[in-house]
N, C-alpha and C positions, 0 to 999 in steps of 0.2 A: 417268334414268341411275342418281341416287344410291340409289332403291331396290335397281336390278339389283345396287349395288357391295354394297351391306349383305348382301343375299340371299345373293350369291355367297360371302361371308365364313363365313356361318353354316353354308352346306353343308360347308366345308372343316373346320369347328370338330368336327363330330361324328366325324372320322375321328381314329383313336387309333393312336399308334405302340406296335408291341406288340415287346420283345425277340425277337430271332431272325429277323424280317422287316423290320427296322427300316428297311434301306436300300430296299426294295420299297414300303412303306407311304411313306416320305418322297418316293420319286418319284411316285406317285400323287398325294400332296397339290400337289405342284408342278406337276403337269400339269393337275391341275383347276382351280388357282388362276390358270395362264397362260391358261387359255380364258376366265376371268371377270374379266380386270384392267382394269377402265375407266378412261377418262381423266376427270379431275377439275378442275374449277378451284378450287383451293384456299380463296381467298376468297370464292366463292360459298356454300360449304359451312362453313368454319371462319372464327372470328375469331382471328386471332395474337396472343397476349399478350407472348411475349417469348421470347428464345433460350435454351434450357438448355446447350447444349453444342455444339461443332464439331470436325471433325478433316478428315484428307485426302480421305476419300471422301463427305462430307456433313455434316448438322448436325441437331440434334433442337430442336424448337420447342414451346412450350406452346402449347395450342390450346383452344378451346370449340367445340363442335359446334353450330350454329345451331339445329337443330331440335330436338336431344335436350337440349342444355344441359349435354353432358357435358364435363368438362375431360380433356384428356389429352397424351400427348406424341406428336409427330409425328415419326417419322425419316424423313428425307430423303436418298435415297442418288442421287448424282452417275451418271446414264446412261453418261457418257463413261469412267467407270472402273471400273464394274460390270456385269456379265452378266447378265441377266434371270436366268437358272438360279441364280447365287449369290445375287440378292435373295430370289427365292422360297424358297429353302432356308433361309435365315436366318429369313424370317419364318414358314413352317410349323414350323420347329424352336420357335422361342419361341411359337407358338401352342398347341402340343400339351404342352409343358412348364409352361403357366403354372398349372397345377394346384398345383404346389408353391408354399407360402406365401413361400419367399425365393428365387423367380424372379420376373422382370419378365414380366407377364402382357402378350401381346399381345390386342388387342382385339377381333381378328376384322375390322378395317378395312384394306383393302390397294387401292392405286391406283396410278395414275401421272401425271405433267404431261409436258409437253414434253421438260424437262430432268432429272426425277427420278423415282425410285421411291420410292414412300412406305407406310409403314405406322405403325398408331398403337399405343401400348402404355400402361400405366397409369403415373401420375405418381409421382416419388418427390421431394418437394419440398427435401429436404434436402441437394442435390448429391450428392457421390460420396465415397468413402472418401479419394481423393487430397486431397480438400478440407480434411480434418482434420489432416495430416500437416505435422509442423514439422521441419524440417532438424535433424539430430543429436539431436531430442527425440521424435519419433513421436507415437503416440497413447497415452492411458492405458491402462494394461494391461486395466483391467476392460471398457472399450468394445471392445478387441481381442478379449477372450474371447467378448464377445458377437455380434461379426462373425463371428469363426473359427467358432464352432459352427454358425451359420445356414449360412455359405459351405459348411462340411464336408457339411452336410445335403442342400443343393442338387447339391452333385457326386455325391454318393452316389445321389441319385434320378436324376440325367442318366446314371449308370453302369448303373442299374437299367433305364433305358430303352435302355441300348446306344449311349449317345452320348458324346463328347468334346469340352468346350468348348473346349480349345486356345487361349485369350486370358483365363487368370485373370490378373488385375492390379487394383490399386485404383482405377484409372479406371473399371472396368467393373463396381464393386460400389456400386450405388446406396444411397442413405440416405433413410429416410422419417422419421427423427430423428436429431438431432445426438448422441445418446446411444447409436447402433447398437442399439436394442432391435429394430428392424426394417430388414432390410437385403432388396436384390433384386441377384442377381447377373442380369447384361444383356449384349447384345451378342454375338449368335451367329453373327457373320458368317464366323468360322473354324470353328464346330462342325461334326461330320460325323459317321457313324455309326463305332462301335468297329470296327477292323480294317480301314478304308479306307485305301487307299496314299496318303499325303502328302508333299509336296516340302518343304524349307526353306523358310523366309521369307527376304524381300529383307534384313531385317535382323533379327539374334539380340539380343534384350533380357535384361536381367539375369534375368528371368523364363523364360527359353527352357531347355528341357532340356538337359542334355550330348549326348544321343543327336540331337537335333535340330540343335545347332550345330556338329557335326562332320559333318553329312549334306552331300555333295558336290552340286553345281549339277544332276546327272542321276539322282541317286540318290533313293531312296524308303524310307520306312518306314510300318508300321502304325500308325494312330493308336491311342492306348491311353489310358486313365484316369491311368496313371502319369504323362503331360505334365503333367497338371491337379494331381496331387498335388506335383510340383516346384512348379508355379507358386505353390502355395498355401503351400508352405514359404518360398519367396522372399518373398511378400507378407507373411507373419506377421514375419519378419525386419526388413522395411522398416518396417512400421508400428508395430512395437515398438521401433526404433532412431531412424529418422528417416534411414538411410543403406542403401545397397546393401550386399549381402556380397561382391559382386564386379561386374564389368562384363559379362563374357561368360564362361559355362561353358565354357571350355575351356583346355588346359594352359598355354598362352602368357599367360593371364591370372595373374599372380602371385598374387592375391587368391583365386581359385579354387583355385590348385595348392595354395596353404598349406591351404586347408581340406580338400582330397582327401587330403593326407598326414596331417593330423590325424583325419581321418575312418577311414582306414585303420588308423591305430597311435595311438588316444588315449590309451594307458598310456606310450607314448615319445616321442610328438611335441606340444610345446607347444600349447595353443589358441591360433588367431590372436588377436591383441591387440583386434581390433573386434569379437570374440565373447564379450567377457568380462563384458558387461552380463546373460548369461543365469544360471540358476539350472542347476544338475545334471539336474533332471527336464526342463526346456525344451530343453537342449543334446540330452538323450536323444529327445525328440519330434523335434527338427528334423533330427537324426542320420538317422530313420528315414524322414521326408518328402522329405530331400535325399540319399538313397543315389545315388550315380552308376550304378549298375547298377540299370535300371528293373524289372528282374526280382525284384528283392530290395526295391523300393522300398515303404514302408507305404501303405496307402490314406489316403484323406482322413479318415475316421472315426476314424483313431487318436487324433485331438485330444482326442475326447470322454473318454479314458482320463486326460488331463491337465489338464482345465478346472478341477478345485478344487486344483490345486498352484499354487504361485508361478512366475512366468515371467521375471521381471526382479529382479536384486538390488538391495539399496537403493542409491540413489544415490552415497552416500559410498564405497561398495566397486566403484564402476564409473566411474571418471572418464577412460575412455579417449575421445580424440580421433581419429576415423578420418582418414585421408587425403582431400584436397579432392576427389579423383577420384569417390570413393564419395557424395560429397553430391549425387548426381545425382537424388535424390528431390525436390527443388524444382523441377523440369521434368517435364511430362508424357512418358511415353514413347509 
């Protein structure tokens, strides 16, 4: 049974996603994997060492393969909450994107248990970017710059493959070391081909773009890389400051409303107080990434033009204390 499991995964691995026919190729990969998804008794094949993380839809365990001796992360997804098609889509996307050094590589191992769908990916033992964040302080600027440079590269690579991540946030940035010299973008559960019709999510997070936040319950929009660009901008704000720029990107949110007013008329409208920690260069960069109109939004790679410039003012010039509402960065979204 295990031999069949490993062979079936390697068959899928040779198929490549090509821009232009991404949806078709992804569907072929999903169909092939669905025909070869074996039942596996986890403890008979793996030694479970510890839990790496958990969420509403499943959990991730650090494990070692008995025969191969390979350490890995096993992602368990509850069958009762997840359609097989959605699980296989996430697995196949992760499998084909793993060639990029800043994307968590799926290891070509997928199987099921009575309660879970499971696939394996490489380990990142320094936890995630969220774990570094200190409320009202954030993460040191140089670490943020290392991280953002790699994230922008990963998102640019996804765009070149015709894919949109749709869930960029600190919890989905894995760290291979605490200094952020090597990071891995992970969690492709919401990822899809560019141009696919998508619906609003049950809950809008601070990272959710305004065009998604205002989407009605039966409305759709086309998935575009600009969704990820917006999330990257919010992520940068959060990890640099230790608080959110707003709670939800809708006009009824006073923090978002004040940002939009400044964004439209920066020469006449004062900068919101909780943005005063940023240098003019960083504000220019964030203005581009966080443009409310997605058609005018900067691409993720724009951060590369600002990487050698200072992003934060000296602490003595930025003693802003944000509202308690915006300190949600001490909890996971």
